[in-house]
TORGU-207156 format. One line per field, with one value per residue (C-alpha): chain; x negated, y, z negated; residue in three letters. Coordinates in nm, 4 decimals. Layout:
cadena: A/... $
px: X/... $
py: Y/... $
pz: Z/... $
residuo: ALA/... $
END
This chain:
cadena: A/A/A/A/A/A/A/A/A/A/A/A/A/A/A/A/A/A/A/A/A/A/A/A/A/A/A/A/A/A/A/A/A/A/A/A/A/A/A/A/A/A/A/A/A/A/A/A/A/A/A/A/A/A/A/A/A/A/A/A/A/A/A/A/A/A/A/A/A/A/A/A/A/A/A/A/A/A/A/A/A/A/A/A/A/A/A/A/A/A/A/A/A/A/A/A/A/A/A/A/A/A/A/A/A/A/A/A/A/A/A/A/A/A/A/A/A/A/A/A/A/A/A/A/A/A/A/A/A/A/A/A/A/A/A/A/A/A/A/A/A/A/A/A/A/A/A/A/A/A $
px: -11.6414/-11.7103/-11.8865/-12.2272/-12.1833/-12.0650/-12.2790/-12.6462/-12.9410/-13.0001/-12.6401/-12.6856/-12.8307/-12.8518/-12.8389/-12.7423/-12.7076/-12.3941/-12.2132/-11.8511/-11.6311/-11.6828/-12.0574/-12.0179/-11.8309/-12.0970/-12.3729/-12.2161/-12.1280/-12.4909/-12.5871/-12.3321/-12.4495/-12.8172/-12.7243/-12.5543/-12.2347/-12.0356/-12.0554/-12.1012/-11.7344/-11.6309/-11.7689/-11.5616/-11.2583/-11.3102/-11.3072/-11.0029/-10.8139/-10.8932/-10.7733/-10.4616/-10.3450/-10.4928/-10.7135/-10.5466/-10.8930/-10.9857/-10.8680/-10.9858/-11.1473/-11.4804/-11.4421/-11.3554/-11.3277/-11.3242/-11.2443/-11.1156/-10.9473/-11.1396/-11.0765/-11.2423/-11.5841/-11.6504/-11.9145/-11.9429/-11.7795/-11.9846/-11.9625/-12.1882/-12.2185/-12.3660/-12.3837/-12.3816/-12.6408/-12.3553/-11.9889/-11.7645/-11.3926/-11.1893/-10.8650/-10.7173/-10.6290/-10.5942/-10.9271/-11.1615/-11.4494/-11.6000/-11.9502/-11.9328/-11.8356/-11.7915/-11.7151/-11.5481/-11.5810/-11.3966/-11.3820/-11.0208/-10.7169/-10.7469/-11.1072/-11.0009/-10.7354/-10.9662/-11.2463/-11.0104/-10.8743/-11.2204/-11.3441/-11.0332/-11.0796/-11.4402/-11.3702/-11.0693/-11.2884/-11.3033/-11.6167/-11.7452/-11.7641/-11.9663/-12.1968/-12.2621/-12.3065/-12.5611/-12.7593/-13.1264/-13.1892/-13.0262/-13.0827/-12.8892/-12.5954/-12.5916/-12.5996/-12.2958/-12.1099/-12.1947/-12.1480/-11.7790/-11.7230/-11.5328 $
py: 4.2703/4.2556/4.4919/4.3358/4.4330/4.7837/4.8901/4.8654/4.9734/5.2982/5.3963/5.4052/5.6977/5.7340/6.0341/6.2844/6.6432/6.8174/7.1369/7.0288/6.7653/6.9068/6.8902/6.5274/6.4393/6.6171/6.4261/6.0837/6.1910/6.2851/5.9203/5.8097/6.0784/5.9849/5.6214/5.7319/5.5650/5.8883/6.2238/6.5282/6.6241/6.3076/6.4632/6.7787/6.5576/6.3780/6.7174/6.8317/6.5118/6.5622/6.9249/6.8363/6.5409/6.6280/6.4226/6.0879/5.9739/5.9429/5.5823/5.4871/5.6594/5.7999/5.6698/5.8578/5.7214/5.9918/5.8769/6.0027/5.8499/5.6509/5.9232/6.1848/6.0811/5.7290/5.5549/5.2263/5.0920/5.1644/5.2459/5.4819/5.5032/5.7692/5.8021/6.1558/6.2987/6.4895/6.3914/6.6384/6.7145/6.6268/6.7604/6.4254/6.4520/6.0744/5.9765/6.2778/6.3351/6.1323/5.9858/5.7225/5.8217/5.5681/5.6942/5.4617/5.4970/5.2499/5.2342/5.1195/5.1107/4.7392/4.7827/5.0833/4.8824/4.5806/4.8027/4.9766/4.6493/4.4880/4.7941/4.8225/4.4587/4.5141/4.8459/4.7152/4.5010/4.6372/4.8384/4.8232/5.2022/5.2352/4.9509/5.1194/5.4629/5.3170/5.1341/5.2184/5.1040/5.0645/4.6888/4.6821/4.8685/4.6352/4.3286/4.4609/4.5443/4.2185/3.9660/4.0461/3.9540/3.6286 $
pz: -14.7604/-15.1294/-15.3668/-15.2857/-14.9204/-15.0028/-15.2994/-15.2081/-15.4300/-15.2348/-15.3120/-15.6912/-15.8851/-16.2636/-16.4958/-16.2282/-16.3522/-16.2251/-16.3182/-16.2586/-16.0933/-15.7421/-15.7927/-15.9098/-15.5892/-15.3796/-15.5634/-15.5016/-15.1465/-15.0714/-15.1240/-14.8624/-14.6169/-14.6709/-14.6032/-14.2787/-14.4030/-14.3691/-14.1947/-14.4212/-14.3615/-14.5502/-14.8714/-14.8135/-14.7518/-15.0870/-15.2626/-15.0617/-15.1531/-15.5230/-15.5069/-15.3105/-15.5169/-15.8538/-16.0850/-16.0052/-15.8921/-16.2620/-16.2827/-16.6311/-16.9285/-16.8116/-16.4537/-16.1339/-15.7831/-15.5173/-15.1658/-14.8328/-14.5307/-14.2672/-14.0079/-14.2319/-14.1037/-14.2277/-14.0137/-14.2053/-14.5166/-14.8263/-15.1927/-15.3892/-15.7681/-15.9929/-16.3683/-16.5039/-16.7413/-16.9115/-16.8641/-16.6795/-16.6909/-16.3823/-16.5299/-16.6336/-17.0048/-17.0546/-16.8987/-16.9160/-16.9505/-16.6653/-16.6738/-16.3960/-16.0407/-15.7602/-15.4095/-15.1633/-14.7869/-14.5648/-14.1852/-14.1799/-14.4045/-14.4759/-14.5899/-14.7928/-14.9770/-15.0265/-15.1555/-15.3946/-15.5285/-15.5708/-15.7507/-15.9668/-16.0694/-16.1783/-16.3497/-16.5421/-16.7671/-17.1219/-17.1902/-16.8325/-16.7862/-17.1072/-16.9964/-16.6632/-16.8226/-17.0678/-16.7987/-16.7769/-16.4209/-16.0812/-16.1106/-16.4361/-16.2783/-15.9780/-16.2053/-16.3928/-16.0733/-15.8940/-16.1756/-16.2038/-15.8410/-15.8134 $
residuo: MET/ASN/ILE/LYS/ASP/LEU/LEU/ARG/PRO/ASN/LEU/VAL/GLU/LEU/ASN/VAL/SER/VAL/THR/ASP/TRP/GLU/ASP/ALA/ILE/ARG/ALA/VAL/GLY/ARG/LEU/LEU/VAL/ALA/ASP/LYS/ALA/VAL/GLU/PRO/ARG/PHE/VAL/ASP/ALA/MET/ILE/ARG/VAL/ALA/LYS/GLU/PHE/GLY/PRO/TYR/ILE/VAL/LEU/ALA/PRO/GLY/PHE/ALA/MET/PRO/HIS/ALA/ARG/PRO/GLU/ASP/GLY/CYS/ILE/ARG/SER/SER/MET/ALA/LEU/ILE/THR/LEU/ALA/LYS/PRO/VAL/GLU/PHE/GLY/ASN/PRO/GLN/ASN/ASP/PRO/VAL/ASN/VAL/VAL/VAL/ALA/LEU/ALA/ALA/VAL/ASP/ASN/GLN/GLY/HIS/ILE/GLU/GLY/LEU/SER/ASP/LEU/ALA/GLU/VAL/MET/SER/GLU/ASP/GLY/ILE/VAL/GLU/LYS/ILE/ALA/ALA/SER/GLY/SER/VAL/GLY/GLU/VAL/LEU/ALA/ILE/MET/TYR/GLN/GLU/GLN/ALA $
END
């Protein structure tokens, strides 16, 4: 599975207004729940993981990737992406504030690792977070995310 299979147009939302990092995770999680990719408890698990292990989910400046384990209620592998109307602090001094949040849901550990590595590859490109954050349409975001796929 590559990013095209995981990140579909209905799983992207732009300029989402949130109050804090938990709200940001809930907002991106709602897209996965609406898509029937995860059970609602998966969203709670993403928040629990972030609280338990700290803001390590902020992988690059401005970019956070909340996720939970397959057994936390993942129904089918998917990825959801939101850009935030106003950046929020996740508690990671090197990479805060965050304005792009991508949630990863994988049905098994192999898919989880593959999804993480595909996403890390795309997001490691210089300026990619800013490009996504500045996008004016879902189509623009998808073009950025897909074109980097080898």
